C-alpha positions as semicolon CSV with decimal commas, in nm:
position;residue;x (nm);y (nm);z (nm)
1;M;-0,619;-1,141;-2,079
2;E;-0,585;-0,835;-2,298
3;E;-0,294;-0,816;-2,548
4;I;0,047;-0,723;-2,405
5;R;0,204;-0,409;-2,578
6;T;0,566;-0,401;-2,635
7;I;0,697;-0,033;-2,626
8;L;1,042;0,060;-2,766
9;R;1,235;0,341;-2,627
10;E;1,190;0,552;-2,936
11;N;0,814;0,512;-2,932
12;P;0,646;0,826;-2,833
13;L;0,436;0,615;-2,576
14;Y;0,756;0,530;-2,387
15;P;0,739;0,708;-2,053
16;G;0,913;1,048;-2,072
17;R;1,038;1,036;-1,712
18;M;1,235;0,720;-1,816
19;R;1,352;0,836;-2,144
20;E;1,536;1,123;-1,988
21;L;1,750;0,891;-1,766
22;A;2,028;0,664;-1,852
23;S;2,025;0,290;-1,788
24;M;1,655;0,262;-1,867
25;P;1,553;-0,045;-2,069
26;E;1,524;-0,024;-2,451
27;R;1,178;-0,176;-2,429
28;L;0,894;-0,220;-2,188
29;Y;0,615;-0,461;-2,168
30;N;0,265;-0,326;-2,073
31;L;-0,093;-0,427;-1,972
32;G;-0,346;-0,158;-1,943
33;E;-0,215;0,204;-1,959
34;L;0,110;0,369;-1,895
35;P;0,174;0,664;-1,651
36;D;0,084;0,999;-1,792
37;D;0,386;1,224;-1,815
38;G;0,176;1,532;-1,731
39;I;0,039;1,407;-1,412
40;P;0,219;1,420;-1,084
41;S;0,348;1,066;-0,973
42;V;0,457;0,942;-0,641
43;A;0,607;0,587;-0,568
44;I;0,491;0,435;-0,226
45;V;0,720;0,167;-0,119
46;G;0,794;-0,021;0,199
47;A;0,821;-0,359;0,399
48;R;0,632;-0,671;0,266
49;L;0,610;-0,801;0,633
50;C;0,462;-0,465;0,744
51;S;0,263;-0,376;1,054
52;S;-0,104;-0,310;1,068
53;Y;-0,025;0,051;1,123
54;G;0,214;0,046;0,821
55;R;-0,060;-0,117;0,607
56;S;-0,324;0,127;0,703
57;T;-0,088;0,437;0,666
58;A;0,011;0,321;0,318
59;Y;-0,352;0,284;0,232
60;Q;-0,453;0,624;0,359
61;F;-0,165;0,791;0,181
62;G;-0,230;0,612;-0,143
63;M;-0,610;0,716;-0,114
64;A;-0,539;1,079;-0,012
65;L;-0,286;1,141;-0,298
66;A;-0,501;0,970;-0,552
67;K;-0,799;1,182;-0,471
68;C;-0,582;1,487;-0,552
69;G;-0,500;1,358;-0,894
70;V;-0,164;1,189;-0,815
71;Q;-0,056;0,861;-0,997
72;I;0,065;0,602;-0,751
73;I;0,366;0,381;-0,850
74;S;0,458;0,084;-0,668
75;G;0,563;-0,292;-0,712
76;M;0,246;-0,475;-0,619
77;A;0,442;-0,665;-0,333
78;A;0,242;-0,771;-0,029
79;G;0,233;-0,541;0,247
80;I;0,311;-0,164;0,189
81;D;0,295;-0,168;-0,192
82;A;-0,029;-0,355;-0,224
83;S;-0,205;-0,129;0,037
84;A;-0,096;0,179;-0,108
85;Q;-0,195;0,075;-0,472
86;A;-0,543;-0,046;-0,325
87;G;-0,593;0,281;-0,148
88;A;-0,525;0,469;-0,470
89;L;-0,771;0,268;-0,653
90;D;-1,038;0,293;-0,377
91;G;-0,982;0,672;-0,393
92;G;-1,082;0,680;-0,760
93;G;-0,734;0,738;-0,892
94;K;-0,495;0,536;-1,105
95;S;-0,201;0,325;-1,015
96;F;0,071;0,143;-1,185
97;A;0,278;-0,171;-1,082
98;V;0,622;-0,241;-1,212
99;L;0,686;-0,615;-1,184
100;A;1,023;-0,801;-1,165
101;G;0,893;-1,066;-1,395
102;G;0,674;-1,071;-1,690
103;V;0,352;-0,882;-1,687
104;D;0,140;-1,194;-1,760
105;I;0,240;-1,335;-1,433
106;C;0,070;-1,195;-1,114
107;Y;0,314;-1,198;-0,818
108;P;0,239;-1,256;-0,550
109;R;-0,048;-1,475;-0,656
110;G;-0,243;-1,347;-0,353
111;N;-0,265;-1,017;-0,522
112;I;-0,479;-1,138;-0,819
113;D;-0,777;-0,921;-0,759
114;L;-0,542;-0,614;-0,721
115;Y;-0,363;-0,721;-1,035
116;G;-0,686;-0,716;-1,232
117;R;-0,794;-0,374;-1,091
118;L;-0,453;-0,227;-1,185
119;I;-0,507;-0,336;-1,547
120;R;-0,834;-0,177;-1,553
121;N;-0,760;0,144;-1,361
122;G;-0,383;0,197;-1,437
123;G;-0,138;-0,053;-1,572
124;I;0,124;-0,325;-1,536
125;L;0,478;-0,273;-1,655
126;S;0,797;-0,464;-1,695
127;E;1,131;-0,470;-1,870
128;Q;1,127;-0,845;-1,871
129;P;0,948;-1,042;-2,155
130;P;0,621;-1,228;-2,082
131;G;0,664;-1,551;-1,917
132;T;0,970;-1,436;-1,716
133;K;0,939;-1,571;-1,339
134;N;0,995;-1,333;-1,064
135;I;1,358;-1,422;-0,959
136;G;1,544;-1,248;-0,662
137;Y;1,800;-1,079;-0,878
138;L;1,538;-0,921;-1,096
139;F;1,389;-0,712;-0,814
140;P;1,663;-0,442;-0,765
141;P;1,655;-0,360;-1,141
142;R;1,290;-0,333;-1,116
143;N;1,316;-0,077;-0,834
144;R;1,509;0,163;-1,067
145;I;1,198;0,183;-1,288
146;I;0,968;0,246;-0,989
147;S;1,168;0,553;-0,889
148;A;1,220;0,660;-1,248
149;L;0,838;0,680;-1,304
150;S;0,800;0,902;-1,002
151;D;0,853;1,271;-0,887
152;I;0,864;1,147;-0,526
153;V;0,955;0,828;-0,360
154;L;0,771;0,785;-0,024
155;V;0,881;0,512;0,220
156;V;0,629;0,406;0,466
157;E;0,783;0,130;0,660
158;A;1,136;-0,025;0,614
159;K;1,410;-0,187;0,808
160;A;1,755;-0,067;0,826
161;Q;1,845;-0,323;0,545
162;S;1,565;-0,305;0,315
163;G;1,482;-0,347;-0,056
164;S;1,303;-0,017;-0,030
165;L;1,619;0,167;0,054
166;I;1,751;0,019;-0,282
167;T;1,470;0,218;-0,452
168;V;1,576;0,534;-0,248
169;D;1,937;0,501;-0,378
170;F;1,807;0,482;-0,732
171;A;1,589;0,782;-0,665
172;L;1,865;0,994;-0,524
173;S;2,090;0,900;-0,818
174;Q;1,790;0,997;-1,061
175;G;1,754;1,332;-0,885
176;K;1,407;1,242;-0,728
177;T;1,285;1,361;-0,399
178;V;1,257;1,135;-0,116
179;F;0,994;1,135;0,174
180;A;0,968;0,895;0,473
181;V;0,684;0,844;0,714
182;P;0,840;0,868;1,065
183;G;0,817;0,577;1,307
184;R;0,867;0,484;1,655
185;V;1,227;0,478;1,791
186;G;1,350;0,114;1,846
187;D;1,074;-0,030;1,607
188;L;1,265;-0,233;1,356
189;L;1,018;-0,142;1,093
190;S;1,087;0,220;1,149
191;D;1,465;0,204;1,137
192;G;1,490;0,262;0,776
193;C;1,251;0,554;0,760
194;N;1,399;0,727;1,071
195;Y;1,740;0,686;0,915
196;L;1,631;0,844;0,594
197;I;1,472;1,139;0,777
198;A;1,810;1,185;0,980
199;Q;1,986;1,189;0,632
200;G;1,759;1,471;0,509
201;A;1,457;1,287;0,369
202;G;1,130;1,497;0,380
203;I;0,914;1,402;0,666
204;A;0,587;1,256;0,563
205;Y;0,369;1,354;0,859
206;S;0,061;1,362;0,638
207;P;-0,041;1,336;0,280
208;E;-0,055;1,713;0,267
209;A;0,324;1,732;0,321
210;V;0,387;1,542;-0,009
211;L;0,114;1,739;-0,191
212;H;0,275;2,060;-0,074
213;E;0,610;1,935;-0,226
214;L;0,433;1,855;-0,543
215;K;0,274;2,220;-0,540
216;I;-0,067;2,071;-0,563
217;M;-0,358;2,300;-0,466
218;H;-0,651;2,108;-0,344
219;D;-0,958;2,138;-0,133
220;T;-0,973;1,787;0,013
221;I;-1,020;1,729;0,386
222;S;-0,710;1,744;0,598
223;F;-0,540;1,426;0,705
224;A;-0,622;1,508;1,066
225;K;-0,985;1,547;0,978
226;S;-0,977;1,229;0,774
227;R;-0,839;1,042;1,058
228;S;-1,097;1,189;1,292
229;R;-1,377;1,084;1,042
230;I;-1,231;0,731;1,032
231;A;-1,236;0,733;1,408
232;R;-1,602;0,844;1,435
233;F;-1,690;0,578;1,152
234;R;-1,530;0,312;1,355
235;R;-1,716;0,405;1,665
236;S;-2,044;0,392;1,480
237;V;-1,958;0,042;1,349
238;E;-1,876;-0,077;1,697
239;K;-2,197;0,074;1,834
240;R;-2,399;-0,100;1,561
241;I;-2,242;-0,433;1,628
242;L;-2,250;-0,420;2,005
243;S;-2,621;-0,337;1,995
244;N;-2,702;-0,613;1,733
245;A;-2,911;-0,908;1,875
246;A;-2,762;-1,118;1,595
247;F;-2,443;-1,143;1,795
248;T;-2,413;-1,320;2,128
249;E;-2,276;-1,156;2,433
250;E;-1,944;-1,367;2,385
251;E;-1,911;-1,256;2,038
252;K;-1,945;-0,885;2,147
253;R;-1,699;-0,922;2,411
254;V;-1,454;-1,086;2,156
255;F;-1,511;-0,803;1,917
256;R;-1,457;-0,534;2,184
257;A;-1,132;-0,714;2,275
258;L;-0,992;-0,677;1,935
259;S;-0,803;-0,367;1,772
260;W;-0,834;-0,178;1,451
261;E;-0,446;-0,121;1,463
262;D;-0,295;-0,437;1,587
263;A;-0,364;-0,824;1,533
264;Y;-0,402;-1,057;1,839
265;T;-0,393;-1,431;1,869
266;P;-0,687;-1,629;1,999
267;D;-0,511;-1,677;2,321
268;Q;-0,457;-1,322;2,382
269;I;-0,818;-1,245;2,280
270;A;-0,953;-1,524;2,519
271;A;-0,755;-1,365;2,797
272;A;-0,858;-0,999;2,721
273;A;-1,229;-1,086;2,678
274;S;-1,244;-1,353;2,974
275;V;-1,403;-1,591;2,727
276;E;-1,312;-1,954;2,685
277;L;-1,080;-2,044;2,394
278;P;-1,331;-2,259;2,197
279;T;-1,592;-1,998;2,228
280;V;-1,352;-1,737;2,110
281;R;-1,260;-1,941;1,801
282;A;-1,625;-1,986;1,726
283;A;-1,684;-1,605;1,749
284;L;-1,389;-1,527;1,526
285;T;-1,537;-1,757;1,254
286;H;-1,872;-1,582;1,278
287;L;-1,699;-1,223;1,287
288;L;-1,483;-1,339;0,980
289;R;-1,795;-1,464;0,781
290;E;-1,950;-1,126;0,844
291;K;-1,639;-0,957;0,720
292;L;-1,624;-0,739;1,041
293;I;-1,248;-0,862;1,117
294;H;-0,984;-1,021;0,912
295;E;-0,678;-1,228;0,964
296;P;-0,364;-1,035;0,852
297;A;-0,131;-1,318;0,961
298;R;-0,199;-1,681;1,040
299;D;-0,424;-1,724;1,343
300;S;-0,390;-1,344;1,437
301;Y;-0,706;-1,122;1,399
302;Q;-0,801;-0,750;1,403
303;K;-1,109;-0,536;1,333
304;G;-1,165;-0,426;0,973
305;R;-1,152;-0,577;0,623
306;P;-0,830;-0,680;0,424
307;Q;-0,604;-0,385;0,340
308;G;-0,629;-0,278;0,706
309;L;-0,918;-0,036;0,718
310;I;-1,297;0,001;0,688
311;V;-1,334;0,348;0,557
312;P;-1,645;0,547;0,494
313;S;-1,725;0,625;0,135
314;S;-1,802;0,988;0,193
């Protein structure tokens, strides 16, 4: 691992967005780079136990904003945080994770690959000294740094009682702008976002809404066109698989019964595909090995790779 830097508040490298605010730490610990004060910065936060829709939406927002030169800040938590940061990196941008514990401890451990990518294409920050474990009471103070490093805080999915809303409280006290992705009425994971919108938060109906707030002029493809392109790409993937002699008819029926947006259990897949359960499990094993599907939750499956999307490179 590369050397951990200690950056005191009086150091010119200390982030300017933080220096302007009260109650910021006197020192930061850092691996990789620090956010650039001269580049627009958006925090994307949300539920750890998010839906497949939330995961893919966070990924798309992270990628779209990064492609327009926006730095993405988050906490590297499972779910929305990790998906948004993976999207930013896949979009060729930079992302920065603020950890509750020491920067030398990857938390959660399952994000070790993302942790390494962030060090190479962004950075890891914490106010806690190296070796500090990620203890519950350290997370709310961590959230104040996430919002402090950002010009806008964007909430993708959140319950009515959510740690993401703690980040929003800090953002409002720091004079930051808050946006939320609208969700379905009655969906618990949308309650927090819909409440924020009702209270006056910006409506993040597309990445362009956030880019407009940042006054960024760009010539990227619109969000609607982007989603259309992804849909066309998915159809081409399905056509290629369903015409491939390497897959049995049962495997093709299982793949056809799966969704890009939602995860289903083997029992649900067996019923939808009219295939016996042992054959379904064998088909899922083959499709997993071919990286055509993934398992976002234990014994639940959906089309696409981890992070929720298979996205064309151009």
